[in-house]
N, C-alpha and C positions, 0 to 999 in steps of 0.2 A: 287320480291325484294321490300322491303318497300321504300317509298319515301325518308326517312331520310338517307338511305344507298346508294342511287344512286350516280354515279360520279358527276352528275349535282348538286345535293344537297350538296355534299362535297365541290365542287368548289365554291359554293356560300358563304361558311363560311371561305374560305381562304383569308387572307388579306396580301398583299405584304407590307413589311416594311424593312428598312435598318437594317442589323444585328447589327450594332453599337448601334442604338437606342434601340433595344430589349435587348441587353446585358446591356446597361446602366440602363434601367428601372428595369430589374430583379436584377442587382447587388445592386442598390439603395434600393430595397425592402429587399434584404438579409441584407444589412448593417444596415438599420433601425431596422430590427427584432433583429439582434445581439446586437445592442446598447440598445434598449429599453426593450427587452424581455429575455435577457440572461446574459449580461456581466456587466452592470452598475447598481449600487444600487439606490434605490429611496432615495432622500435626506430626506424624511419625516420619514420613518420607518427603513431606512438603509438596506433594504433587496432586494435581487434579486428575481425574480419570483419563482425559485425552492425552496428557503428558505421560502418564504411567504406561498407557497402551502403546504410545509411540516408542518409548525406550525399550519396552519388552519385545515389541515386534522387531526392532532393529537388532536386539540381541539374538533373536531367533534367526535373523538373516546373517548372523555372524559379522556384523558391522562393528567389530571391535576397533580400538584406536590403532592397532598395528595392521589391520586389514585395509584393503583399498575401499573407498566409498562406492556407493551405488546411487543411481538416479533417485531423486526425491520422489518422483512420480511412482516408482516401484514401492517405496516405503509407504507413501500415502495410500496406495491401492491395497497393500497388505493390511494396514491398520483398519481401513474402511471395510474391507471384505471379511476380516476375521474377528475384529474386536470392537470397532466404534461405528455404529450404524448412523453416521451423520454425513454431511456433505464434505467433499474433498477440500473445498476452500477453507473450511474451519480447521481441518486437520493440518493443512499446509501452513496456515497462519500460525498455529501453535508450534509447528516445527521450526518455522522461520524465527519466531521469538526466542526459542531455546538456542538458536545459533548466532544471534546478534550480540556481539561483544559489547555494544553500547547500550543494550537493554538488559542483558543478563550479566550479573557480576561474574559468575563462573559458568560459561556456556556448557550445556549438556550435550550439544550436538556440534560437531566440527563440520561446518558447511563450506563447500567449494563452489564458487560461482558468485553471482550477484544476489546477496541476501538483504539488499537495502542499505541505507546509510543514515547517518545522524542528521543529514539535511532533510530527511523525510521522503526520499525517493523510494518507490515501491521495489520489492525484490523481483527477480526474474521469475518466469513461470516455472512450475515444478519440473517440467521436462528438460529444463536447461541447467538445473542445479543438482549437486550431488551431496550426500551426507554420510556421516558415520558418527559413532559415539565418541565422547571425550573421556579422559581419565576420571573426571568427577562422576559421569554417568555410569562408568564401569564400577565405581565404588558403590553407587546406589544399587546396582544389580548383583553385587558380590554375594555369592551363596544362594542365588535364586533357585538352583537345581538341587539344593541340599536340604529340602524340607524346612527352610527357615521361615517361610510365610505360607499362609493358606491360599488356595486357589478356588475359583468359582467358575461355573459354566459361563461361556460367552453368550452374547445376546441371542444367537441362533442354536445354542446348545450343541454345537459341533466341536467345541474345543474347551480349553481352560485358560483363564487369565489370572494373574496374581491380584489379590485383594489389596495388597500393599507391597512395596519393595523392601528388601532387607535393609537398605539405606545405611551404608557405612559412611555416608557423607551427610552433614547437617544441612540439607538442601533448603528447608523452610526458611531458616534465618540467613543462609548464605546467599540465596537468590531472591528471597522474598516472594510475595504473591499478591495478586490483586484480583478482585472479582465482585460482582454484584449478584446476589441471589434474590429470593423473595423475602422482603422484610429484613434483610441483613446484608452486610457487605464485609469485605476484608481488604486490608491494605497493610502489607508487611514489607518494610524496606529491606534491601540487601545489606549484608554485613561481611566483615572480613573473617575468613575461615580460621586463620591462625588465632585471631582473638576469640572466636567462638570456641575453639579447642582449649584455649587457656581457661575460659569460663567453665567449660565442661569438666576439666581436670580439677578445678577448684570445687565444683559442686560434688564431684565424686569424693574428694577428700573431706569436704565439709558440707554434708547434706542439709544443714540448717543455715547455710549462708544466706545473707540478705541480698536484695536486689542491688542495693548500693555497693556491696562488696563485688557482686558479679560485674557491675558497670566499671569497676576499676580494671577489669580484664578486657571487656569489650565496651569501650566508651560510647559507642553510637554507631549509626549506619555507615556503610562504606559503599558509595555508589560507583557504578562502572565508569561514569563520565567525570568522576572527581568532584570538584567544586569545594566550596567552603561552607561548613555547617556552623552557622552563627546562632547558637542557642545556649541559654544558660544551663548549667549542670542540673539545677533544680527542675527545670522544665523537662529535660531528658529523663531524669529519674522518675518524675511524675508520670510521663507517658509510658514508660516500661513497667511501672508499678500498677497502673490502672488498666493498661492495655489499650488506652485511647489517648490521642493527642495529635499534635502537629509540630513539625520541626521546620525551621527556616533554612533554606539552602540557597547559597549565592554563587554566582559565577566567580571564577578566579581571574584576577587581572593584574597587570603590571604596567609601569610607565617606561616608555622608551624615549630617551633624549634624542633630539634632532639637532642638526647643525643650525646655528643662529640663535640658540637658546630656547627653541620651541620644544614641544613634546607631543607624543601620541600615546593613547591607551590601547593596549593589546589584551584582548580577552583570550585566555588559553584553555579554559575549561568552563563548560556551561552546566546548569542544573540537569539532573536526571530526567529523562523523558521529555525534554524540551527539544523540538526540532529546530535546528539552526536556520533552515530556510525560512520558516515562519517567524523566527525571532528577528531576522534581518528585515522581513516585510513589515513587521510591527514598528521597528525603529525608523524605517523609511517613511511609513505613514505618519508617524509623529513629527518627523522632520518636515514633511509636506504640510502638515497642519500647524506648523510653527509652535509646537508644544515643547520643543527642546531648544530653548534659546541659547544654551551654552555649547551645543554640538553643531559642528559644521557639516560633517559627512561621516558615513560608515562604509568600510571597505572590507570585503571578505578575501583574505589571502590564505585561506586554509588549503592544505594538501592532505596528508594523512593525519596530521595533528590540526587542532582547531587554532585558528589565528584570525580573530575578528578585530579589525583596527578601527578605532574611534578617533576622529579628528576634532579637537576642540575649536571653538570660534577664534580663540587667541591664546597666546602663551600665558595670559593673566588669569585664565579660567582655573579655578580650584578643581583639581581632578577628583577629590573626595566628594565635592558638591555635585559635580557632573554625574558621577557614578551613583550617588544617592538618588538623584532624580531618575536615572535609568532603572535602578532597582525598584523604585516605587511604581513606575509606569510600564515596565516590560517584564518579561519572564526571565530576565537575568537574575531575579530573585523569585524563588518559588517556595510554596509551602507544601511539604510532603506529609500527607496524612498518615497517621498510625492507627490501625485498628487490628489488633492481634487476634483476629477471629479465625479459628480453625476447627476442624473436626477432631475432637478428642477421641483417641482410639478408633478413628474412622467412623464414628457413629454419631456423637453428640456435638453439635456446633456450639461453641462458647468463646467468649473473649477471655484470653489467657494473658497472664503477665509473663515477663521474660523468664523467670525461674521455672514456671510451669511448662513453657515451650522447651527449655533445655531438659527438664525432667522427662518430658514425653519422649524426646529423642533417646535419652539414656535408658529409659525403661524398655523402649523398643529394641535397643541394641542388646540389652540384657536378655530379653526373650529370644532374640535371634541367636545369641550365643548359646543358650541352653538347648534350643531346638537343633542347632547345627551340631552341637556336641553329642546329643542323643542320636542324631542321624549317623554321625561318624561312628559312634559306639556300635550301632546295629550293623554297619558295614564291616567293622572290625570283627564283630562276633561271627558274621557270616563267613568272612575270610578265614578266621581261625578254625572254624569248623571244617572248612575245605582243606586247610593246611594239615590239620591233625589226621584227616583221612588220607591225604597223600603220603604223609610220613608212615602210616600203617602199611600203605601199599609198597613203599620202598623197603621197609623192613621185611616184608613178605612177598618180594617181587616175583620169585619163581612160582609161588602158589597162585598169586593173582593172575599171572600170565596163563598158567595151566587152566584155571577156571574160565578165563575169557575164551581160550581156544577150544575147550571141550564142552562147555555148557551151552545149551540153546538159549537159555535165559540167564546170563551170568549175573545180572544185577541183584536179584533176590538171594542168589547163592552167596555173593560177596557180602551182602548185608548181614546174612545169618552167620557166615563163617567168621567175620571180623567185627561183628556188632557195629556196623556202619549205619549212618543215617542215609536217607534217600539222596540228600544233597551230596554227601561224601561219595557215595557209590557212583552217582552221575558224573562227578568230577574225575574220578578214577577212570571211568570208561571213556571220557572225552579227552584224556591225556594223550599227547602225541608221543610217538616212539622216540623222537629226538630228546624228549625230556627224561628219558630213563638213564641218563648218565649219572655218574657219582657226584659230579659237581652240583647237579640240581638239588640233591638231597641237602647239601650244605646251605644252598641258597634258601631253601624252604625253612630250614631251622633258623637261619639268620632273620628271615622275614617274620617268622613266628615270634622271635624274641623282640624285635622292634615293635611289632603290633601289640604285644602284651604290655610293653612299657608305655606305649601310647594309650592303651586302654586304661592302665592304672592311673595315668596322668589325667585322663578325661573324667574318670570316676571321681578322682580327688577334686577336680574342678567343679563338677556338678554338685558335689556335696559340701563345698566350701564357698560361701557367698563372698568372703573377702577376696579369694583368689579370682572369682569371676569378675569382680569390679576391677581388680588389678589387671586382668587380661583386657578388659574394655579400655582402661586407661592407657595400656600399651598401644592399642589400636588407635586411640585418639592422638597419642604422641607421634605415631608414624604418619598419620594424616597431617598433623601440624608441621612436621618436618617437610613433607611433600609440598604443602602450600604455605611455606614459611615466608616471612617478610623479605627475605633475600632473593626470592624468586620473582620473575616479572609478573606472574599472575597473582602472587600472594601479597605483594607490597600494598600498604594502605594508600588509597587514592584520594579519599576525601579528608581534607584537613578539618579538624575540630577547633573552633575558636569561641571565645565568649561573645555575647551579644554586643555589637558595636554601639557606640554612642549615637543617638538620633540627631540628625542634622535638620534644623528648621529651614526648610527650603523656601518658605515665604520670606524669611529674612535674608537668606543667602542668595536668592535669585530675585532681585527686584523686578516687579512687573510694571510695565509702562501703563500709566493710567489713561484709559480710553473709554469713551462713551459707548455703551452697547445696549441693545434691546433684547431681552431674554424672552424667548417664545417657547411655550410648552403646549403641545397639542392635547386634545381631550384624552387620547390613548397613551399619553406619557412619553412622547418623543420631544426631546429638548434640543435647542440650538440657540446661537447668539448672532444677531445682526449687528453690524457696525453702526454707531450713531444712535441718537435718540429720536430721529425723525422718520422711522420706519412706519409706513402707512399700513394699517391692519388689513385693508382690502387688497393689498398686493402680496400678502403672505399666502403661500400655497401649502397644502397639506396632502398627505397620502390619501388615496381613494378610500372612502369610508371613515376618514378621520376629519376632525374639525378643530376650531380654535378652542384652547383651554384657558391658559393664563398668559398674558403679555404685560411686561413692565420694563421700565428703564433701570439700568444699573451701570456700574463701572467695572472695568476689567480687573480692578484690584479688590472688588467686593467678594465676600463669601455668599453664595446662594444657599439659602436654607429651605429645607422641605419639612413639612409637618404631615405625618401620616396617621391613619386611623388607629394605629396601635399606641399612639401617644408619644412617639419618638420624633426627635429632630435629627435631620441628616444635613451634612454640609458638603459642598463641592465648590472649589475655586471657580470664579467666573472665567478666569483665563483658561481653565480646563474644559470649558464647554465647547462642543463641536461647532464649527463655523456654519453659516447659513447656506453654503453652497448646495447641500442636499436637504434631506428631511430631518437631519440630526441623528441622535442616538437615543436608544431607549433608556429611561432613567434607571431601570433595574440593572443596566450594565455599568453605570457609574457608581451606584450605591447599592448596598445590600438591604433593600426594603423588606424582603421576606414575603413568602407566599401568603396570599389572602389579605394583604394590606393594600390600601389605596392612598393616594396623595390627597390631603385636605387642602393644602395651599402651598404656594411657592413664593419666596420674596427675598430681597436683598437684606443681608444682616446689618443691623444698626446697633453697635455695642452699647450706645447710651439709651436705647429705646426700651420699651416694655411691651408685653403682649398679654392679651386676655385669652386664656385657653380653657376649653370646656369640653366635656363629653356629652353625647346625645342623651345621657341620663339626667343632665341638668346639674352636674357637679363641675366646679371650676375654680380658678384662682388667677392672680396676676403674677407673671414671672419676668424678671429682668432678662433682656436679651444677652447680657454678659454671661448668663449661666447656662445658655442653651447650646452653645457652639460645640458640635461633636468633633472629636479628633480622629475617629475611626470610621470605616465604611459601614460598620454595624450600627451607627447612630448612638444617640443619647436619650435615655428614657427620662421624660419630664412629667408627663401626665399619665397617671395610672387609672384608666377607665375601670369602673366596676364590672363585675362578671356579666357578660352578655352585652356590654355597651361598647361604643367606639368613640374615638375622638371626633369632635364635630366642628369646633370653633377654634380659630387661631387668628385674632384680630389685633392690629396695632392699637396701642393706647396713646391718644394725643396728649401732649404735655399739659394742656389746659383742661383735660377731662376731669369731671367731678361726679359723674353718674354712670350707672350701668343699666343698659336696656336688655331685657331678656324676653324672647318670644317663644312661648310654649308651643308644642305640636298641636295643642288643643285650641290654638288661636288667641290665647290670652297674653297680654303684654304686661310686664312688670318693670318699673323703673325704681331704682334705689340708689342711695349715695354710695360712691365708690369706696369710701373709707370702711364700709361694711364687708368688703371683699378682701381677704388677706393676700399679702404678697409672699409667695413661696418659691423655693428653688425647684421643688418637685413634690409629687404626691397625688392623691385622689382629688383634693380640693373640697370645697364646701358646697352645700345645696344653694343654687341660685334662685330657683323658683319652685314652688310646690306644685308638682304635676306628676301624674302616673304615665303620661304619654311621652315624656321627654321634651326636648327643646328643638326648635328649628334654627335658632341663631341667637347671638348675643353681641353687644357692642358697647365700648366705652365712648362717652361723648361729653361735651360741655353743655349743660342744661340751658344756659342763656342763648346758645347758638341754635337750639332746637335739634330735631332728629330728622334727617333726610333719608329718602330711599328711592331706588329706581323702580318705576312702574312702566314697563315697556320701554318706549323711547322718551318718556317724560320723567322728570324728577319731582317728587312730592315731598312735603315737609310738614312735620308736626312742631308747632312753636312751643316755647316754654310754657305758655298759658294752657295750651291744649294738652300738654303732657302732665299737668297737675293731677288729673283724675287717675293717672296710672302710677303715680309715685306712692311707694309704700316701703315696707321693710324687706330686707333680703329673706328669701324662703317663703314669702307669702304667695298666694295663688294668682294675683294679678287680675286684670279686667280684660274683657274681650276687646281686641284691637279692631281698628278700622278694616273694612273689607279690602283685601289686596295688599295690606301692609306686610312688609317682610324686612328682615335684617340680613 
């Protein structure tokens, strides 16, 4: 047995360490790898490693815009074998995304074949498609072989790959980026290149420009699929100032008049990243569930352009009201998240504002310009050295020829005779006989003159910062002209408008008043049965689920939910799913939030009042007119103390005059209701003195007594029996009867 395999040798390399330390170290390494090498783009070229490797590999295969394309399978194999040690499907998915003109505002890959469509159909296999670079990608690679960027070893150390591309194209803002890393994410929408160039030129001219000034040049995102950006200027400015926010994007539509006085609505543009096929399915499903009372039918007449036709129920239907309902219930209106998170200088992830993103691009272009100029100066210096040696040879041609013919080692003799460098002597010895003509000498002198003029210009450029920024401005102007608004690719596609006036759909679309029975299972699946006569024992639930809450309501009611975080949420009874299936999860209808549970569910009574309390024993009475939430995120009414949750939400009878509170310690306290304040929101006051919290609370009329359910029986404490438990609010109470509960 060799020494390295002996138990003693193995024991020597084992190191004891706490498992938590090892896990933390390895998880940190994984997190950093995900952040810097997979999910977040570089602020300089706007690319993730897989995209950068794709473009570089295609440039090495000479797949320029003017050259014929090659099979995508060959490109994927080249990337996977030389640069990106991951699966071929992930590489091909990245390639496809860069080629889809409905996903990328400025496609970096010119794809030939089936690369998918806006309906959501999958692209063809990589063996059936071909690819090459676009002009935008060529700009990203411009100067890659001129020492403009650093290179690093590939994963197997057999080659080199660029750390970042020279990026003469503002790809990060032009095409945007999205990704989820460990503990952070990025969501950068695409923008119009001509407008980006205008903002860049303004920033070069005025380095202290504000974001408000920059937004006058690039007013907002420009999506590949167009649409209508309906957001206030203040919201847009806030999002680009903080680097976080969300913008509302709507489909673009128009009205087409029909014979006989009718009309139809035609949707011509849909929000970015919305699949038309799934959008149609969603509208069809809502029609089937009778949740779109103003819409008769939807018809897809799309060819190359989008044409989604909506047929209203009648000519009397208000088109604005119909579209407002569709915007609310479908992805015809979408929220585009903004999270300007990128790798600053390729190393540090941070959320940047618009000015910082533009500055990162300009600083990178400045560095590329300096490095490229220095590389060119070195090349000129090397060429001038050779030219000066050739001129010496032409002036002493006969002697040079004699030395070459007679000397066994002519190189050292030439170097000594004419004081030449090794490079000059080598160039003279490699010179062809055909170059010994008189004309060649004149061409060398002319080339020498041109190179020296270029050398002087480059030296002046490197030493003069103002001229460097002027040169960068000229590059930006040339790019702005190429992608100008008068070109098919450069024209703005997304129209920017102010936020539209909100339409009250409840008033605009009258709901027929019908009796319903609302059923919510123990696991939060809700549905509505027709009528008030639904037998509970006939209601079926999913396997592993059971009855939760069942109550009668009307289709015109608002159904309110009270959750453990003290919020009230509202959903229209007419929007509840029908009882044909098991319903829908509550969390799909409203934004309850992670870690929160439903306390109770009931029909809203605008004239009623509620007793709300947390399990810490703090509460108050709130009018139901104050709790109706207008958004999916709910309305905060009760603010439970730290570590506590909302526990009680009980209706207050109109004749109620006392409050009963049952502590978790089994003690019952009854006190006059006028000792409990009526509030619109807050923490409330202490109901009962207890450290264990409360199990329940109820408002009731003392003369009617206090009833409670005990198994299948109903028990009651009369007014006389309750006298021993009556006291003042916040007292400790007395031990209740065994089995008593509220």
